[in-house]
N, C-alpha and C positions, 0 to 999 in steps of 0.2 A: 830700950835703946839698942840700936844696931851695933854690932861689934865693928870696930875700926879694921881697916886692912891690916895694920900691925897685929892686932889681936888675932885675926884669922890666920896670919902668917905664922905666929907663935904657936897657935893650937895645931896647925898642920905639921909643924916641925916636931911638936911633942908627940902627936899621933904616929908620925913616921918612926921616930926614935923608939917609942914603946913597942910598935910592931916589929922593928928590926931586932930588938933584944929578945923577943919571944918567938919569932918565926925561925924554924929550922930549915926552911926551904930557901930563904933569902940569902943572897950573897951580893957584894957590890956590883958585879957584872950581870947577875941573873936573879931577878926579883919574881916572887910569886905574883899572882894577879892582884891581890890586895896590896902588896908592897909596892907594885908598879903604880897602881892607882894613887896611893898615898904619896909616893915620891913626885909623881907628876903634878899633884895638887900643890904640894910644897914648892915645887920649882916655879909653877905659874904664879903663886902668891909671892914668892921671893922676888921674881922678876918685877911684878907690879909694885911691890914695896919699894924696891931699889930705883925704879923708873920715877916713882912719886918723889922720892928724896932728891933725885937728880934735878927734877923740875923745880923744886923749892929753893935751890941754890941761886 
């Protein structure tokens, strides 16, 4: 079974948090390439999830 949007969003959040805790190059205003990719993925999924919730109202 395919993962739901919410599950993908939570997985992206978890991956970003884990990277952020371990990476010595990342800072809130300056992320490494991997950190930037993970953050952008998280932001896209969060936007999609929130938009879906808004439409369900």
